C-alpha positions as a printed NumPy array, in Angstrom:
array([[ 17.941,  10.434,  24.096],
       [ 18.517,   8.53 ,  20.576],
       [ 19.326,  10.465,  17.259],
       [ 16.322,   8.688,  15.758],
       [ 14.069,  10.296,  18.346],
       [ 15.3  ,  13.932,  17.832],
       [ 15.975,  13.446,  14.172],
       [ 12.337,  14.712,  13.384],
       [ 13.242,  17.841,  14.993],
       [ 16.572,  18.668,  13.164],
       [ 14.951,  21.068,  10.616],
       [ 13.073,  23.431,  13.078],
       [ 16.06 ,  23.357,  15.804],
       [ 18.365,  24.123,  12.509],
       [ 16.157,  27.421,  11.448],
       [ 16.113,  28.813,  15.49 ],
       [ 20.081,  28.105,  15.69 ],
       [ 20.673,  29.768,  12.217],
       [ 18.659,  32.809,  13.004],
       [ 19.95 ,  33.186,  16.014],
       [ 23.86 ,  33.242,  15.006],
       [ 22.929,  35.614,  11.99 ],
       [ 21.303,  37.628,  14.376],
       [ 24.002,  37.973,  16.54 ],
       [ 26.263,  38.625,  13.93 ],
       [ 24.095,  41.228,  12.078],
       [ 21.245,  42.873,  14.544],
       [ 19.904,  44.31 ,  11.517],
       [ 18.372,  40.741,  10.496],
       [ 15.638,  41.372,  13.022],
       [ 13.974,  44.23 ,  11.347],
       [ 10.572,  43.149,  10.629],
       [ 10.638,  45.372,   7.324],
       [ 13.713,  43.606,   6.568],
       [ 12.471,  39.799,   7.198],
       [  9.499,  40.369,   5.673],
       [ 10.81 ,  41.372,   2.355],
       [ 13.162,  38.037,   2.761],
       [ 10.406,  35.815,   3.142],
       [  8.635,  37.361,   0.338],
       [ 11.681,  37.   ,  -1.999],
       [ 12.084,  33.288,  -1.462],
       [  8.112,  32.835,  -2.212],
       [  8.472,  31.283,  -5.75 ],
       [ 11.399,  29.294,  -4.537],
       [  8.919,  28.195,  -2.023],
       [  5.965,  27.25 ,  -4.646],
       [  8.718,  25.316,  -6.406],
       [  9.679,  23.661,  -3.178],
       [  6.048,  22.77 ,  -2.302],
       [  5.49 ,  20.806,  -5.445],
       [  8.779,  18.695,  -5.268],
       [  7.664,  17.624,  -1.874],
       [  5.215,  15.857,  -3.558],
       [  7.701,  13.899,  -5.875],
       [  9.996,  13.442,  -3.57 ],
       [  7.403,  12.291,  -0.703],
       [  6.657,   9.307,  -2.898],
       [ 10.46 ,   8.014,  -3.181],
       [ 10.831,  10.001,  -6.618],
       [ 12.444,  13.25 ,  -7.711],
       [ 11.278,  16.192, -10.216],
       [ 14.39 ,  17.552, -12.076],
       [ 11.833,  19.564, -14.484],
       [ 10.656,  22.173, -11.868],
       [ 13.284,  25.1  , -12.882],
       [ 12.982,  24.411, -16.513],
       [  8.739,  24.186, -16.192],
       [  9.296,  27.593, -14.246],
       [ 11.347,  28.617, -17.138],
       [  9.14 ,  27.869, -20.136],
       [  6.378,  29.73 , -18.259],
       [  7.905,  32.821, -17.72 ],
       [  8.266,  32.949, -21.795],
       [  4.278,  31.704, -22.063],
       [  3.186,  34.251, -20.037],
       [  5.34 ,  37.057, -21.614],
       [  4.298,  35.785, -25.325],
       [  0.365,  35.189, -24.421],
       [ -0.35 ,  37.549, -21.861],
       [ -1.688,  40.133, -24.616],
       [ -3.866,  37.638, -25.959],
       [ -5.246,  36.062, -22.981],
       [ -4.796,  38.337, -20.163],
       [ -5.319,  36.868, -16.818],
       [ -6.425,  33.333, -18.481],
       [ -2.802,  33.483, -19.169],
       [ -2.657,  31.745, -15.601],
       [ -4.86 ,  28.58 , -17.02 ],
       [ -2.522,  28.137, -19.37 ],
       [  0.63 ,  28.042, -17.461],
       [ -1.046,  25.884, -14.925],
       [ -2.245,  23.75 , -17.62 ],
       [  1.082,  23.403, -19.333],
       [  2.916,  22.11 , -15.767],
       [  0.174,  19.783, -14.986],
       [  0.338,  18.233, -18.505],
       [  4.385,  18.162, -18.563],
       [  4.523,  16.849, -14.726],
       [  1.926,  14.14 , -15.549],
       [  3.285,  13.108, -18.898],
       [  6.762,  12.484, -16.254],
       [  4.66 ,  10.314, -14.219],
       [  3.285,   8.525, -17.166],
       [  6.72 ,   7.445, -18.676],
       [  8.155,   6.959, -14.909],
       [  5.199,   4.117, -14.008],
       [  4.085,   3.019, -17.521],
       [  7.808,   3.062, -19.313],
       [  9.8  ,   1.958, -16.119],
       [ 11.762,   5.341, -16.391],
       [ 13.421,   6.385, -13.018],
       [ 12.058,   9.269, -12.207],
       [ 15.548,  11.705, -12.304],
       [ 16.345,  10.254, -15.841],
       [ 12.26 ,  11.022, -17.01 ],
       [ 11.968,  14.604, -15.521],
       [ 15.417,  15.426, -16.603],
       [ 14.181,  14.515, -20.183],
       [ 10.754,  16.61 , -19.388],
       [ 12.888,  19.052, -18.205],
       [ 14.842,  19.547, -21.591],
       [ 11.779,  19.448, -23.357],
       [ 10.537,  22.18 , -21.84 ],
       [ 13.812,  24.139, -22.223],
       [ 13.198,  23.904, -25.847],
       [ 10.099,  24.724, -25.594],
       [ 11.148,  28.06 , -23.661],
       [ 13.966,  28.941, -26.483],
       [ 11.642,  28.495, -29.245],
       [  8.995,  30.28 , -28.01 ],
       [ 11.056,  33.082, -27.002],
       [ 13.275,  33.098, -29.827],
       [ 16.284,  32.533, -27.463],
       [ 15.936,  36.061, -26.502],
       [ 14.711,  37.827, -23.269],
       [ 10.922,  39.181, -23.519],
       [  9.528,  42.028, -21.78 ],
       [  6.149,  42.675, -20.781],
       [  3.934,  45.215, -21.08 ],
       [  3.949,  46.905, -17.961],
       [  0.207,  48.202, -18.287],
       [ -0.784,  44.78 , -19.31 ],
       [  0.882,  42.897, -16.599],
       [ -0.756,  45.484, -14.041],
       [ -4.177,  45.462, -15.619],
       [ -4.352,  41.286, -15.162],
       [ -1.456,  40.598, -12.488],
       [ -1.076,  44.104, -10.659],
       [ -3.158,  42.712,  -7.349],
       [ -0.099,  40.125,  -6.74 ],
       [  2.137,  42.262,  -5.133],
       [  0.214,  44.618,  -3.485],
       [ -0.019,  44.79 ,  -0.094],
       [ -2.845,  44.342,   2.491],
       [ -2.18 ,  45.58 ,   6.278],
       [  1.635,  45.674,   5.442],
       [  1.359,  42.209,   4.697],
       [  2.915,  41.334,   0.637],
       [ -0.145,  39.682,  -1.509],
       [  2.75 ,  37.072,  -2.675],
       [  3.111,  35.679,   0.886],
       [ -0.779,  35.709,   1.033],
       [ -0.801,  33.202,  -2.249],
       [  1.917,  30.933,  -0.629],
       [  0.257,  30.586,   2.496],
       [ -2.721,  29.791,   0.759],
       [ -1.032,  27.366,  -1.797],
       [  0.685,  25.867,   1.67 ],
       [ -2.565,  25.359,   2.888],
       [ -3.83 ,  23.723,   0.053],
       [ -0.978,  21.227,  -0.08 ],
       [ -1.195,  20.847,   3.56 ],
       [ -5.028,  19.502,   3.023],
       [ -4.195,  17.454,  -0.064],
       [ -1.456,  15.236,   2.111],
       [ -3.426,  15.131,   5.079],
       [ -6.954,  15.459,   4.858],
       [ -7.611,  13.312,   1.733],
       [ -7.321,   9.709,   0.602],
       [ -4.768,  10.751,  -2.244],
       [ -2.397,  12.093,   0.675],
       [ -2.491,   9.341,   2.518],
       [ -1.967,   6.964,  -0.954],
       [  1.04 ,   8.843,  -1.282],
       [  2.469,   8.367,   2.473],
       [  1.616,   4.501,   1.616],
       [  3.489,   4.703,  -1.727],
       [  6.74 ,   6.539,  -0.375],
       [  6.974,   4.379,   2.635],
       [  6.683,   1.208,   0.69 ],
       [  5.906,   0.923,  -2.619],
       [  5.358,  -3.001,  -2.741],
       [  3.001,  -3.155,  -0.006],
       [  1.189,  -0.109,  -1.283],
       [  0.53 ,  -2.309,  -4.731],
       [ -0.059,  -5.579,  -2.569],
       [ -2.945,  -3.53 ,  -0.537],
       [ -4.636,  -2.754,  -3.989],
       [ -3.696,   0.579,  -4.217],
       [ -3.659,   1.903,  -8.007],
       [  0.169,   3.256,  -7.459],
       [  0.975,   4.598, -11.066],
       [ -2.308,   7.019, -10.895],
       [ -0.972,   8.308,  -7.349],
       [  2.608,   8.58 ,  -9.182],
       [  1.285,  10.501, -12.264],
       [ -0.829,  12.691,  -9.725],
       [  2.466,  13.646,  -7.65 ],
       [  4.489,  14.516, -10.611],
       [  1.374,  16.44 , -12.162],
       [  0.729,  18.727,  -8.817],
       [  4.974,  19.241,  -9.032],
       [  4.507,  20.88 , -12.246],
       [  1.519,  22.851, -11.508],
       [  3.181,  24.481,  -8.437],
       [  6.804,  24.793, -10.784],
       [  4.264,  26.81 , -13.194],
       [  2.839,  28.509, -10.577],
       [  6.66 ,  29.772,  -9.351],
       [  7.496,  30.65 , -12.791],
       [  4.348,  32.869, -13.768],
       [  5.141,  34.773, -10.339],
       [  8.832,  34.85 , -11.187],
       [  7.545,  36.529, -14.614],
       [  5.506,  39.079, -13.271],
       [  7.461,  40.071, -10.57 ],
       [ 10.335,  40.532, -12.791],
       [  7.958,  41.84 , -15.992],
       [  9.7  ,  39.535, -18.41 ],
       [ 10.704,  35.961, -19.78 ],
       [ 13.519,  34.075, -20.552],
       [ 14.209,  30.554, -21.235],
       [ 16.996,  30.769, -18.309],
       [ 15.296,  33.275, -15.816],
       [ 14.62 ,  30.569, -13.104],
       [ 18.168,  29.336, -13.359],
       [ 19.905,  27.96 , -10.253],
       [ 16.136,  27.515,  -8.314],
       [ 16.315,  23.733,  -9.1  ],
       [ 19.484,  22.979,  -6.545],
       [ 17.583,  25.319,  -3.787],
       [ 14.121,  23.41 ,  -4.449],
       [ 15.887,  20.133,  -3.505],
       [ 17.911,  21.578,  -0.732],
       [ 14.503,  22.997,   0.519],
       [ 13.09 ,  20.078,   0.533],
       [ 15.783,  17.751,   1.938],
       [ 16.668,  20.079,   4.849],
       [ 13.062,  20.461,   5.906],
       [ 13.168,  16.96 ,   6.755],
       [ 11.65 ,  15.081,   3.657],
       [ 14.373,  12.513,   2.636],
       [ 14.609,  11.356,  -1.092],
       [ 13.471,   7.589,   0.394],
       [  9.838,   9.375,   0.613],
       [  7.087,   8.092,   3.1  ],
       [  7.767,  10.844,   6.105],
       [  8.321,  14.694,   6.078],
       [  5.977,  16.975,   3.992],
       [  4.833,  20.47 ,   2.867],
       [  5.203,  21.984,   6.399],
       [  8.275,  20.878,   6.673],
       [  9.357,  22.178,   3.308],
       [  8.081,  25.521,   4.38 ],
       [ 10.668,  25.072,   7.529],
       [ 13.14 ,  24.069,   4.891],
       [ 12.882,  26.984,   2.323],
       [ 13.308,  29.578,   5.581],
       [ 16.615,  27.593,   6.49 ],
       [ 17.773,  28.125,   2.91 ],
       [ 16.733,  31.922,   3.256],
       [ 18.351,  32.348,   6.241],
       [ 21.522,  30.414,   4.43 ],
       [ 21.363,  32.911,   2.105],
       [ 20.867,  36.016,   3.774],
       [ 23.811,  35.155,   5.925],
       [ 26.099,  34.26 ,   2.553],
       [ 24.862,  37.67 ,   1.122],
       [ 26.014,  39.3  ,   4.523],
       [ 29.38 ,  38.223,   4.416],
       [ 29.956,  38.723,   0.775],
       [ 30.047,  35.3  ,  -0.785],
       [ 29.675,  35.491,  -4.346],
       [ 26.969,  33.515,  -6.458],
       [ 29.529,  30.98 ,  -7.417],
       [ 30.679,  29.872,  -4.078],
       [ 27.1  ,  29.736,  -2.532],
       [ 25.921,  27.318,  -5.007],
       [ 28.961,  25.604,  -3.737],
       [ 27.997,  25.682,  -0.122],
       [ 24.482,  24.578,  -0.882],
       [ 25.819,  21.501,  -2.473],
       [ 27.368,  20.777,   0.324],
       [ 24.256,  21.646,   2.438],
       [ 22.651,  18.962,  -0.096],
       [ 24.813,  16.343,   0.696],
       [ 24.389,  16.821,   4.359],
       [ 20.541,  17.056,   4.043],
       [ 20.951,  13.58 ,   1.921],
       [ 22.858,  12.041,   4.382],
       [ 20.978,  12.946,   7.753],
       [ 17.427,  12.313,   6.346],
       [ 17.885,   9.233,   4.165],
       [ 16.508,   5.623,   5.305],
       [ 19.098,   3.421,   4.75 ],
       [ 16.984,   0.499,   5.556],
       [ 15.208,   1.124,   2.119],
       [ 18.632,   0.933,   0.475],
       [ 20.225,  -2.235,   1.943],
       [ 20.978,  -4.628,  -0.925],
       [ 20.437,  -1.425,  -3.374],
       [ 23.451,   0.67 ,  -2.741],
       [ 26.794,  -1.336,  -1.823]])
């Protein structure tokens, strides 16, 4: 059996092997309550990675998602008293606008996506620092519970935040696989020049992909804020690397065109298991980042479509 034939199955095989290894080393890992808690903890990361998938699926990348989430934690905390649950709409609108502007800069000004989104990330960071006065902010517990307490309840033992994640996954899956927009995303990711030649409005597709990435990052930030009852310009720091790893390990390469949101769900579970293993092994946070950096390099090497890079990378 050739490498290319088994390559699409790597993500779930990797997940299965990791689960078995961690379970053997630490049998308590298989405790249902503990597993449910672990999955719930990675919901904000999963939602962030879910949006990132759209940017990577078209052959780009969105480096603004972490700072977008940070900005939303501040927006939600500052404006909760004024707008109540309506602050969620403000957060989503902010994510859409910043994401769409990143797409505009990428498509109309011909700035590579890693530069345009990195720059917009700094804009979001500056806005977060300005709104927060460069200090940590705290939500009023009563206001938070009145508007968003439903996010963190349980129904039949299932955390509501997990239900939110599954609903968003279903929406993202529908967009990717059951709409004209989803087919356009695949066409752009598979070959942008061919997509242009076929008459597809590539610029609009790209702008919408980055806008969706911004929206999902904003939702992740809102969940961060409500869960931690506050906002800070640095609250989501460290999640950008993990979000990229989740997408790539799941099987959506930087060259785009293959993979998708279901793959990202598997990739996020892989990240969750690796983190659980490192916590069990008492590996500190700095070394964990090192491990995920190595995992990222391996994921890129294994998933990237080198045929698209011929003549570009020597």
